[in-house]
N, C-alpha and C positions, 0 to 999 in steps of 0.2 A: 337426511338420516336414513341409512339403510339398516334394516333389522332382519336378521335371519331367524326364522322360526323352524324348529324341528319337532315334529310330532313325537311324543313319548308313547311307549306301549301302554295301552289301557286294558287289554284283555288279560285273562289269567286262566291257566289250566293247572290243576294240581291233582296229585294222587297220593294217598296215604294208606297205610295198612300195617298189619302185624301177622305173626305166625306163631302158632302153638302146636307142639308135638301131638296134642290131643284133639284140638279143634281145627287145625289147618289154617289156611289163609283167609283173611278178611281185608277188604280194601274199600276205599272211597275215591270216586272220580268226580271232579267238579269243574265247571266252566263258569267264568264270570266276566263281566264287562263293567269298567268303572266310568265309562262315558257313553252310556246307552243312547243311541240316536243323536249323539253330539250334544246332549243336554246336561251332562254331568251326573246323570242318575246312575246308580249302581244296581246291577242285576246279577244274581248268582243262582245256578242250578247245580245240585249235588245229588249223586246217586251212590248209595252204599250197596255193595254186593259181597257176599261171602257164602261160605258153605252152609251157614245157618242164619244169616242175617240179610235182610232186605230193607231198603229205605229210600225215600226221595224227599228233597227239601228245596223250596223256592224262596228266595229273598229279594226284596226290592227296597231301595233307599233313595229318598229325595234329599240331597244335602242342603237345599235352601227352601224350606217349606214356606209357602206363601210369600216368598221373597225375603224372608228373615233368615238370620244365621242360626237356624234351628234345623236339625236333620229329623226326618220322619220316615218311617218304613214299616214293613210288615214281613213276617215269615210264616209260611205254612209248611207242614211236614206230615209224613206218614211213615211209620217204622214198624217192622215186624221181625221178631227174633224167635227162633226155634230152640227147644230145649237142647242142652249140650251137657258135656261133662262138668261145666261150671254152674249152669243154671238149669234147674229141673222143671221148668215150665215154659210154655210158649207165651209170648207177650205181643200185644198190639197197642200202638199209640198213634193217635191222630189229633192234630190241633194246630194252633197258630199263636202268634204274638204280634201286638202292635207296640211300636216303640218310638220314643222321641229323645233326641240328644241336644243338650243345651250347653254350649261352651261358655265357661265363666272367664277364663284367661286362655292364653296360648297353650298352657300346660295342664290346666285343670278343667274338667267338665262333669256334667251330671247327665245320666241317662235314666229315663223313666219308661215303664212298660206295663202292659197288661197281657197276661197269657191265659189261655184256656185250652185244655186238652182232655181227651178221654183215654182211659187206660183199661185194658182187659187182659187177664192172664188165664191160661188154660192148662190144666195139669194133664199130661198124657195118661191115657187109661192104664198103662202098665205101671204107673207110679201112684195110683190111688185105689187099687183093689183092696177090698176088705179082707181081714183075717178072722178066724173063729176064735173067740175068747172062751175060757173055761166057764165064765158067767156071762149072762146076757148084758150087753152094754149098748145103749142106743146109738152112740157115736163111735163105734169101733173103728170106722174108716179113718178117723182122725189120728189114731195111734198105731197104724199098721207098720211103722218103721220104714216107709218108703219116702215119699215127699213130705217135707215139713208141714205141720199144721199152719204155720205162718203163711204158707202159700195156699194151702187147701181152703182156708176160710174165704179167699177171694176167687176161687175157681169159678170161671164163667161169669163173674160179676163185672158189669161195666161201671167204671168209677170216673166221675167228672171232677177235675181239679180246675178251679178258677182263682187266679191270684194276681196281685199287683206287686210291683217291685221297683227298686231304684238301684243305681250304681254310682259311686263316686270314683272318678278315674283321674289319675295323675300320670302324665307321660312326658318325660324329658329325653327320650331315646333320640340318638342322632340319626337312626335309620330304623324304621319299623319292620323292615323285611330282614335286614342283616345287621343288627345293632352291634356297636363296639363300645358304646358308653351310654350312660344314662339310667333312668329308673322308669319302670312301668308298674303301677300299683293300682289295684281295684278293690274297693270295699262294696259288697253286694248284699242286699236284703230283699227277700220275697215273703209276702204274707198271703197264704191261702185261706180262703173263707169268704170271698166275695161271691157268695153262692157256691154251688158245687158240693162235693161230698167230703172234702178235706179241710182241716183247720190246723195250720201250723205256721211257725215263724222260722225261716231258714236264713242263716247268716254265714257268709264266706268272705275270706280275704285272700288275695294272691298278690305278692310283690316280687319283682325281679330287678336285679341290679347288675349292670354290665360295666366292665372297666378294662381299658387297654393297659396291659402290663408293661408296655414300653420296651419290650425286647422280642425279637423274632416274630413280630406281629401276633403275639399271643394275647388272648382275651380271657378274662376271668368272668364267671357268671355265678351269681348266688340267687337262689329262689326260696321263698318261704310261703307256705300256704296253710290255711286252717279253715274249719267249718264246724257249725253247730246247728242243730235243728231241735225244736221242741213243739209239742202240741199245745193247744189252748181250747177254751170253750167246752170243757168236760168231754173232750173227744180224744181217743187214743191214736197214736201214730199207727199207720199200716206199714207193712214191710216195704211197699213201693215208695214210701216217703223217705226211707233211710238213705244214707250215703253208702254206695258200694265203690270200693277203691282197690287199686292194684298198681299197675305201672304209672298211673297218673301221679302218684306220690313217691313210689319206690320202684324203680326199674328192677327187673329180675323176678317180679311177681306177676302172676296171671291176672287177667281182668276179673275183678271180684275176688281176688285171691287172698286179700288181707281182711282180717277182722272176725267178728263173732260168727259162729256156726252152730247149727242144730246137729250135734253129734249123735242124737238119737235117731236121726233120719238115715235111711240107707245110703243116700248120696252125700251125706255130710254137707247139707245145703248151707250156702252163705246167707246170712241174715242181715248183713249191713249193720251200720251203727249210727249213732247220733252225733258223734264227735270224731274229728280227724285232724291231723297235722302232718306237715311234711317239710323237709329242708333238703335242698340240693346245692352241692358245690361242684363246679365244673370249670375246666380249663380247656381252651381250644387253641390249636397251634398248627401252622403249615408244616407239611412233611417235606422238609428241605432236601432230603436225600432223593426226592423224586422230581422229575421235570415240572416246573411251575405250571406249564400249559395243561397238565392233567387236572388241575383244580382240586387236588385232594388235601384235606385237612384231617388231623387227628384230634381226639378228645379223650380226656380221662375225667371220671366223675365219681362222686360218692353221694348216695341218697340215704335218707333216714326218715321214718315217719310211723304213724300208727292210726288205726281205726278201732273204735271201741264204744261201749255204753249202748247196747241194744235196748230199745224202748218201744216194743210193739207187743203183739199178742203173746201173753204168758200170764197165767197158766191156760191150758187147753180145757174148755168146758166139756165135761163128760157127764152124761145122764147117769144118775145113781151114785156119783162120787162127789160129795160136797166139796166145793171149792175147785173142782177140776183137778187135772194132773199137769204139773209144770213141764215145759219143754226142757230137754236136756241140752242146755246152752253152754257152749264154750265161749267165753268173753274175756279175753286177757289183754290188759293194757300193757302190751309188750312192745318195745322198740323194734321195728323191722328196719334192717339196713342192708345196703348192697354197695359194691364197687363195680366199676365197669370201664370199658373203653368203647369209643365210637369212631366211626369213619364218616366224614362229611365230604361229599363229592359234588362239585359243580359240573354236572354232566351236561351233555348237549340237550337233554330233555328237561333240564332244570336241576335245582339242588336236591340231592338224595342223601339220606342219613341212615346208617346201620348202627344199632346199639347191641352190645353184648354185655350182660350184667350177671354177676354172681352174688346171690344172697349171703350175707355174713351172719345176721341174726334173724330168726323168724319164729313164729308161733308153731306149736305142734301140728296144727291142722291147716296152716297156710299152704297155698299152692303157688308154685314157681313157674316162671317162663323166662328162658335165658336170652331170647332173641326178638328184636323188633326192628321195623324199618318204616321210613316215611319219606316223602319227597314231593316235588312240585315244580312248575315252570310258569313263565309269563310269555305273552305274545302280543 
């Protein structure tokens, strides 16, 4: 018996990013190996670089832990983001995760994890200068109309989050990289409060369905996602615990561009929310009027979703004013929607995607972003 064996590519290089007319370019470059030292272990290093963003992440996975069909791995990361037109504070985060994956069937599996990370935000001096009130107020800096108090209460404070979580994952995709049929669904819960300074329960669900339409190699894609977070143990949520959403649920909106805002702050700061949902409909098709060797495909899509229900610091405690003064919060449960077109290119450097989206409905204080791109390759 003669057997011909051909090695398959196990390395991976990818690049992803986006562009904002106000914040410029931000991108991520990563290198990975799915058969490290020929042992089947997976290693990945990613570096994020942008005009206001820096970060590094390292991941390691052992697919057969102690000889069993259980995956085990860890991630460590460090991220830093500077204040921008969308976020009026500098943030730092450093931490890690230990995770285990347990396959139940070929299509269904469970992942468990423990995460611990430290957060710190710093308000730029220009956004926290005090003003002079007609009457003496001990905490005048909190209401100077610049950065929101929701940020100022955490200024310079180091906050530790320690949490455990699990995911239920169902996957029937015919191809994890370029699927044409099947379902990928994940139900995820994380509980913070195993030590640390935060106590909350966060639940998210994300489901995707692909179907071959049977003509012109066209593919239909439907995605639904939702999330909810709540505090427990007589502790309030902090603004860093909330969901911040934008193009992740509705393309055509800026990062953090959807949802509640402090319209009493000078920068109309995004406050995040405890509840979100999103739905995407998309069709992909080859551009038959172009040579097939170019590897170009087109896409049309429609997105809809919302982020709402702010549940953090409010009202602002002010010395001499019983009960404090409430934030001027805009929190509208309004459907945000957009339509758009995309171009998918199987370039020599790997698949690249360009999306152009136009908001159809939006909130009065939402912020938009019409263009994004992403891409990657394998070696």
